[in-house]
C-alpha positions as CSV (number, residue, x, y, z in Angstrom):
1,M,-8.4,9.0,-21.1
2,S,-7.5,8.8,-24.7
3,T,-6.7,12.5,-24.9
4,A,-4.1,12.4,-22.1
5,T,-0.7,13.7,-22.8
6,P,2.4,11.5,-22.3
7,V,3.0,13.2,-18.9
8,E,-0.6,12.6,-17.8
9,Q,-0.5,9.0,-19.1
10,S,2.6,8.3,-17.0
11,V,0.7,9.6,-13.9
12,V,-2.2,7.3,-14.7
13,E,0.2,4.3,-15.1
14,A,1.8,5.1,-11.7
15,A,-1.6,5.4,-10.1
16,S,-2.7,2.1,-11.6
17,A,0.3,0.4,-10.1
18,A,-0.7,1.8,-6.7
19,A,-4.3,0.7,-7.1
20,H,-3.3,-2.8,-8.0
21,A,-1.0,-3.0,-5.0
22,L,-3.7,-1.8,-2.7
23,V,-6.4,-4.3,-3.7
24,E,-4.1,-7.2,-3.0
25,L,-4.1,-6.3,0.7
26,V,-7.6,-4.9,1.3
27,P,-9.1,-7.6,3.7
28,T,-12.4,-8.2,2.0
29,S,-14.2,-11.6,1.9
30,T,-14.0,-11.5,-1.9
31,P,-10.8,-10.2,-3.7
32,L,-11.1,-6.8,-5.2
33,R,-10.1,-5.6,-8.7
34,A,-9.4,-2.0,-9.7
35,A,-10.2,-0.2,-12.9
36,L,-10.2,3.5,-14.0
37,R,-13.5,5.1,-13.1
38,G,-15.7,6.0,-16.0
39,G,-18.2,8.8,-15.8
40,A,-20.1,7.4,-12.9
41,P,-19.9,9.6,-9.8
42,V,-18.2,8.5,-6.6
43,G,-20.7,7.5,-3.9
44,P,-21.3,9.4,-0.6
45,Q,-18.8,7.1,1.1
46,A,-16.1,9.6,0.0
47,A,-17.2,11.7,2.9
48,R,-15.9,9.1,5.3
49,A,-12.9,7.7,3.4
50,V,-9.7,6.3,4.9
51,V,-7.0,8.8,3.8
52,A,-3.3,9.1,4.1
53,S,-0.3,10.8,2.4
54,Y,2.9,9.0,1.3
55,V,6.0,11.2,1.5
56,G,8.9,10.3,-0.8
57,D,10.5,12.0,-3.9
58,S,7.0,13.5,-4.4
59,G,4.0,13.7,-2.1
60,T,1.1,11.3,-2.9
61,D,-2.3,11.7,-1.4
62,L,-4.4,8.4,-1.1
63,A,-8.0,7.8,-0.1
64,L,-10.0,4.6,0.0
65,A,-13.8,4.8,0.2
66,L,-15.5,1.4,0.6
67,I,-19.2,0.8,0.4
68,D,-18.8,-2.0,3.0
69,Q,-16.5,0.0,5.2
70,D,-18.9,-0.6,8.1
71,T,-18.3,-4.3,7.7
72,L,-14.6,-3.8,7.9
73,A,-15.1,-1.6,11.0
74,D,-17.2,-4.2,12.7
75,A,-14.6,-6.9,12.1
76,S,-11.8,-4.7,13.2
77,Q,-13.6,-3.8,16.5
78,E,-14.1,-7.5,17.2
79,A,-10.4,-8.0,16.7
80,A,-9.6,-4.8,18.8
81,L,-8.3,-3.0,15.7
82,D,-9.3,0.3,14.3
83,V,-10.3,0.3,10.6
84,T,-7.4,2.6,9.9
85,D,-5.0,-0.1,11.3
86,V,-6.7,-2.8,9.2
87,L,-6.3,-0.8,6.0
88,R,-2.8,0.7,6.7
89,P,-0.9,-2.2,5.1
90,A,-2.9,-1.8,1.9
91,L,-2.2,2.0,1.8
92,E,1.5,1.4,2.5
93,A,1.7,-1.0,-0.4
94,A,0.0,1.5,-2.7
95,G,2.4,4.3,-1.6
96,S,5.5,2.2,-1.9
97,T,4.9,1.8,-5.6
98,T,5.8,5.5,-6.0
99,G,9.3,4.9,-4.6
100,V,11.0,4.8,-1.2
101,G,9.1,6.9,1.4
102,V,7.0,6.9,4.5
103,L,3.3,6.7,4.9
104,G,1.9,9.4,7.2
105,E,-1.1,9.2,9.6
106,V,-4.0,7.1,8.4
107,R,-7.3,8.5,9.4
108,V,-11.0,8.7,8.5
109,A,-11.8,12.0,6.8
110,D,-13.9,13.7,4.1
111,A,-12.1,13.0,0.8
112,T,-14.7,14.5,-1.5
113,A,-12.5,17.3,-2.6
114,L,-9.6,14.8,-3.3
115,F,-11.9,12.6,-5.4
116,E,-13.1,15.7,-7.4
117,D,-9.7,17.2,-7.9
118,P,-8.8,17.2,-11.7
119,E,-5.3,16.2,-10.8
120,S,-6.5,13.0,-9.1
121,V,-6.7,9.6,-10.7
122,V,-9.8,7.7,-9.5
123,F,-10.4,4.0,-9.6
124,E,-13.5,1.9,-9.2
125,L,-13.1,-1.2,-7.0
126,F,-15.3,-4.2,-7.7
127,T,-15.4,-7.9,-7.2
128,D,-15.4,-10.6,-9.9
129,D,-19.1,-10.8,-9.6
130,G,-19.3,-7.2,-10.8
131,P,-20.9,-5.0,-8.1
132,T,-19.0,-1.8,-7.1
133,A,-17.3,-2.2,-3.8
134,G,-15.8,1.3,-3.5
135,W,-13.4,3.8,-4.9
136,F,-9.7,4.6,-4.6
137,V,-8.0,7.9,-5.5
138,V,-4.4,8.8,-6.1
139,R,-3.1,12.4,-6.4
140,T,0.6,13.0,-6.9
141,R,2.1,16.4,-5.9
142,R,5.3,16.7,-7.9
143,A,8.5,18.0,-6.3
144,L,10.0,21.1,-7.8
145,R,13.7,20.8,-8.7
146,S,15.7,23.9,-9.3
147,L,19.0,22.3,-8.7
148,P,20.8,19.6,-10.8
149,D,19.6,16.1,-10.0
150,E,23.0,15.2,-8.5
151,A,22.9,18.2,-6.1
152,V,19.3,17.5,-5.1
153,T,20.0,13.8,-4.5
154,G,23.1,14.5,-2.4
155,A,21.4,17.1,-0.3
156,R,18.4,14.9,0.3
157,L,20.5,11.9,1.3
158,A,22.5,14.1,3.7
159,R,19.4,15.2,5.4
160,I,17.9,11.8,5.9
161,S,21.0,9.6,6.3
162,N,20.3,9.2,10.1
163,V,16.6,8.6,9.8
164,E,15.7,5.1,10.8
165,M,13.6,3.1,8.3
166,R,11.6,0.0,8.9
167,L,13.3,-3.2,7.6
168,S,11.2,-6.3,7.6
169,V,11.9,-10.0,6.7
170,I,8.9,-11.8,5.2
171,V,9.0,-15.6,5.3
172,G,5.6,-16.0,3.7
173,R,2.0,-14.6,3.4
174,T,-1.5,-15.9,3.2
175,R,-5.0,-14.7,2.9
176,M,-7.6,-15.6,5.6
177,P,-11.3,-14.7,6.1
178,V,-11.8,-12.4,9.1
179,R,-13.8,-15.2,10.8
180,D,-10.7,-17.5,10.6
181,V,-8.4,-14.7,12.0
182,L,-10.8,-14.2,14.9
183,S,-10.8,-17.9,15.7
184,L,-7.0,-18.1,16.0
185,E,-5.7,-19.5,19.3
186,P,-2.4,-20.7,20.7
187,G,-1.3,-23.9,18.9
188,A,-3.0,-23.0,15.6
189,V,-0.8,-23.4,12.5
190,V,-1.2,-20.9,9.6
191,E,0.0,-22.2,6.3
192,L,2.0,-19.7,4.2
193,D,2.5,-19.4,0.5
194,R,6.0,-20.7,0.2
195,S,7.8,-23.9,1.1
196,A,10.3,-24.4,3.9
197,G,13.8,-23.3,2.9
198,A,12.6,-20.8,0.3
199,P,14.4,-17.4,0.4
200,A,12.8,-14.8,2.6
201,D,11.9,-11.3,1.3
202,V,13.9,-8.4,2.8
203,Q,11.6,-5.3,2.7
204,L,12.4,-1.7,3.3
205,N,9.2,0.3,4.0
206,G,7.1,-2.3,2.3
207,R,9.3,-2.7,-0.9
208,T,11.3,-5.9,-1.4
209,I,15.0,-4.9,-1.8
210,A,16.8,-8.2,-1.3
211,K,16.4,-12.0,-0.8
212,G,17.9,-13.8,2.2
213,E,17.9,-16.9,4.4
214,V,16.9,-16.8,8.1
215,V,19.8,-17.6,10.5
216,V,20.3,-17.6,14.2
217,V,22.9,-15.1,15.4
218,D,24.9,-14.8,18.7
219,G,22.5,-14.7,21.7
220,G,19.9,-16.8,20.0
221,D,18.2,-13.9,18.1
222,Y,17.0,-14.5,14.5
223,G,18.8,-12.7,11.6
224,V,18.8,-12.8,7.9
225,R,21.8,-13.6,5.6
226,I,21.5,-11.5,2.4
227,T,21.8,-13.8,-0.6
228,K,20.7,-11.4,-3.4
229,I,20.3,-7.7,-3.8
230,L,17.4,-6.8,-6.1
231,D,17.7,-4.2,-8.8
232,A,14.9,-1.7,-9.2
233,D,13.6,-3.7,-12.2
234,D,13.4,-7.0,-10.3
């Protein structure tokens, strides 16, 4: 990677942000870490990777090939979930680091060509103990701009101004082993990672855009009062 041009390096840095966001949400028994792959080849698991495309300012192709994907699949079947549903939040988090956009269909497919594409950035996933747990690949397809930025932005906003986007309010998170998730039953209390009264995260398509406090609106429904709008750098 030392011979990369500045443009190539920026692509690698963007892909690294996506990889780090992904490993935070992959539901493995041991947390994963991501590092740029060296010269070692990707394993045969690439032929049955979980793949998706994130559509935003530019298209981004993502694929996750886990050595223990069968274990994830077994756990998801016990919880009546497909492995693609289990891994979708992680892929959404990875895609959202590239900007506002929408994650397409998540499916199991042969991603060998994507891993071998010279335009792709490939990461090795591993645990703190060291063994390789899988691989993650990011390939960005840059949008061509023949019009001034202002014209392109205005035209794009006009086309999507009526498109509905998913807005979520996150009051807290936690990590749980699959066995604990499967043992949940009515009356169980799940402890979250923030104290009572702490501001909630307002997220648009998985990206936090504001802070707020939970309120009750007319009719008894919950709402959120926005207390702070976050800048892109926050």
